Phi, psi and omega in degrees: 000127182274178187292325181292325180291322180297315182296327179294318182291320178299317178298319178296318181295322182296312181294327180290317177298320182296319181296317181297320182291318179298316179300319180295321179296316180297322181295319182295318182298311182296330183292331179273352185253312187269125179302149184280338185215190178299154181289130176235135181294153181291144180247008182249033178292129184294147178290136180296144179283128179275124181283144180228168178089003178271121183290147173286131182270120177243120179296142177273122182255128174271118179305132179276149175292154179301322175221138177278152182296138177242137182306139177298128185278144175275120182306132180270142178289158171297131200233157168208163180289132184249127179280159173241151181302138175060027181281347181088167182261119176271185177273003182274183189280327186245136181308138180094358178293164179313137187239132174302136185305321185282000172270358175242070183304136172065009178264153184280152176255130180280119174274168185296334182271004179092356178277167184240135179218164171255128183218162176276154177284340185249119173263097186264164175136341175291141182262005180213165180309141179281125187239356182207139176216141170201132176282141173280164186303329183283349182070354179270334182249148182224130177263135174227156185214159184226181183287350174270353181097004179276137179243128180240139173251112182264143170262116187281343175291328183249349185058033181237161181273125176277318187215144174227133177228157179246114183279342172095355178202171180299128178273135180251340182193155177230147175219148179243141177295155183299335181266359175079010185270345184224152176233127177261128185246122178265136186242152178292341180285351182100001180260149168249128177248122181251123177255128171270121190293334175299330179205095183280003184283345182238064183290159175262118177258128183240110174290104197259310189226157169276102189102187188295150168264118187270337183199150175221155178205140173273146175288171184293334179264359177077001185272344185228143170247130176256142178229148178245134187237161172294343181276006174084025181231149162250127184237139176261136182236145169287115186296343178266324182252342181084005181287146180280135186252323182192158176236140175237105184286147177235163175265060180139174182300137181263121184275324183200159177213162179202138174275145166290159186299323183283352176080003183278333184237150170233125179253145178217154177234142186227170185285356176274016180057053180222150164255129180251137175235122188244143169279117186290317180298315181270357182052043188229153179282125175272312182205154173229126186234149177283146177242153179282085185095183181275126175270133184257339184211155179202159179202145176271149168286159181300321180276000174078005185274345182224151165239141171247138179232143179244134187249172183286346179263004183092004182277140172252130180241126175256116183259129178275113185283343179282309181272355184050060179204163176287126179278316174197156176221129184211168183278118179264343182186169176262008178221166187306142175260120186262344182208142175221155175201154174261148172290170183305317183270001175077008185272341183235142175246131173255137177226151179207157181185212190289336185279007169078356180259148169258130183240142180244141188223145170283120187296328184281339184231343185080008179292136174289130180257317188194153167245137177238081190269060188261340178282149184284338182204201188315134175258118185272332185208143173221143184209140173275144174290163182306323179266000182081007179287335185226154165242134176245145179217152179212147186203193182294346178283001177073011184251150168253130178243143178251134178239127181272126174266110185303140181294132180104348175287131178228171174240096177197152180286135177223150183288349183271351188231156177299132178246109183264117180225203176296142181298133177285166176300151180301145182228145179283344183255126175072012179221067184259109180292343179293342178085010179290169178300142178241176177256019186293329184080359180280121181238130179251141181236127178291121180196139008266010183212178175305144179246140181275131176254119188250168185277337174222160182282077180203134183300334180269000182287163184296141178272118178286311176197176177248141174268114182297151184303139178073007171260162190238163172205151180271154180231152184232358182197169175220161179199167170261122185281175182292347176270001181086000178268160174267137187231145166265143173261124182276167180289351175262016177067027170255169182237144180222139179288140185295339185270005179245002177221158174262139184247143176284167185300328182293343182292338183297337185258013179292145179290157177264131182239160173271122183294000000 
């Protein structure tokens, strides 16, 4: 081997050794960087430190009184319907009772703001049964709704519709905010829709109940809406946001609810045949009372001293809220009563239901005052206007009817008008069943047409004869007939309804008898 070959071999060995060394270094570096196997999570994570020394926060609850104070009620007098001069003849039992507007042709209707307008008694246009009515605070506007979901805002000065909205489902009830700016619409689908009347294009939709919403009501400050549901709950809602505030459970479907005027109490009736009275501030049950059957409707009097309830058997119950007891219970109809309301002064109760009649009662005595049988079929809702100048009603005939309450009609005993109370003990003087002439001085005149003289005090009773127009007959007694109307008994032992004859002043003093 020559010298050059030796030098070549040494260089080759050097580069080979260098290469091997570089490779070994690279392997060692990679061995410290790349994991040798699959990734496994670390198991040595330290246990979190548990903080201590933080006190448990317990809210301080102020115990609520068993009952919140209720304003002392002013006792109402024993009452009957009192006529006013030249009030006209209504369809009711006593002259001067509420009169359908169209029975006063070309006469002005007093609107709530004091202006006078001519309007029709029937506000027509709904394509389905009217299921909701509520007067707005100004008394000039009336909201109505129907089974197709249409809601109309009427201007009673013009008898025209100002606004129409489609709620999208059957409306079961309506409520208006105290300032009249919003209307809450209860739907059978379980939703409450709140419309701001200044702009109805952006309603507030509240998914409220499982099943139908049977009733809604605004609180006295307008900030809260209470709803009654088929699911057995009363729920309070924020009227601005629709957020749920509280739930009040019931033992059965809740048919209706009502706030007291002062906003301190909420009353509700349910299918378990109970009246519930709730403390609004505490969202707590104050009392639960049994009712005679299932009550379908209720309303507070303005002074808060009474609740009236209408039942599925046709019973009307007047509840004394001060004494927490039934003040009186009487038959208001032979069929279910779907709607009740108090007049502004609390002296008159209006009821309506399946039998198609609107009936008026003296709240203090339960005396029947008048029937307004103008609807063709079932009446779903009846309501007094804020000032008491009107009664509105709506029913299956798809019409809204307005009744004018003549200014000056009151419910109080006066010596000038017949006072129907408990029957006095029988008397030998002035109460002659034989029909002979008496010394009462009461003379009845048939006007403005012939008057039917019947064998018993009932509109369906047999007609004995007719009293020709402008002729007279004497009377010796008065009574409330089985039809709820007030009747005179003539000296020939026949009966004539008080609204089809003119009576002399002496008739006011006739005794009350049991027919």
